[in-house]
C-alpha angles and dihedrals in degrees: 000000000000112000119227131157134184123177119198119208129191140119091321132053112299116262124208131216110194141156092202113132098002118152113263093244090067093059093094090053091051091051091048092051091051096050111026118109122220093245089055090061102045144348088228108083130169114279114264087230090068092243120146138078112277114235142153140209130204113233096196121190119197136168130226136165086286093058132249117359143176128229117234137167133206117229118233115266091232095063118111093220119062095336115203093003120140113236146159115269109265149098147173122330117255121213091251090059089075134221112008089211095057128007100001098087092046093055093040093053092052094042094050092046090053092046094048104036105019094236120155107248091205088071093056122090113201110215107167150358127224122215116279115267134193134234105202096192092060101023093235121151102209129200112198108215116200119220140179115216095224095167109023119209130189114282134194141149104295095191114026089198088067106023127041096189145338120225145159125235122206111238086226089064091049092052094044106110089215089066096049130093144143116262117219119200122199087240088068096258116142125183144140120299137186126209102206139139092007089302138106108225111198142138122041094349095051090046092056092046091048092052093045091052091047100048093040088057093241097114118114123202110275138175107260090181090070100104128202112193116221122219114251090243092058 
């Protein structure tokens, strides 16, 4: 695996992004993160005006006896925004996270993941950052931060009012064509979806997963004409 290390300083403790010691199977994801352009990930890009609320999500890869996997959480059904929707751990940057243009998203992704799932951030190795994307419906400018769960710790929903459950999804299930579909929202939105772990993963989260699978070379041919209608409340 190619070794690379970047340590960010600032008013808070330094945070390191490194590919040192990653498992070989993550090499395609590292290459994709280093070369992918924003417009290759989404047609929704941050406004040129700089508007939008800065936020970050943690795209955390782990490995179990079943092989590589991703950590996801399911939002509580009582939430006003995206109720019941599976998502990456994450949220808006706080002032103490630091500069949104440098270290802020890194710290925010780890902080939010700890707050939402109870994971120990010291066991997470950050190895890359994808280009910032935009969620028009909420006005969030989102930085996907890539992590390797070097030392896994128990996870669960920390606050049931915000998180219904925390779960991992085998990458093999995400690439399985039988688990793939196109989600159709009554608003007219259509995008990739995954039917895994008794959940329908769609929207921003599914879009990021879909592009990672594609640019890492893990994607298998699937039937994009298989439609899954979304409820109007989704």
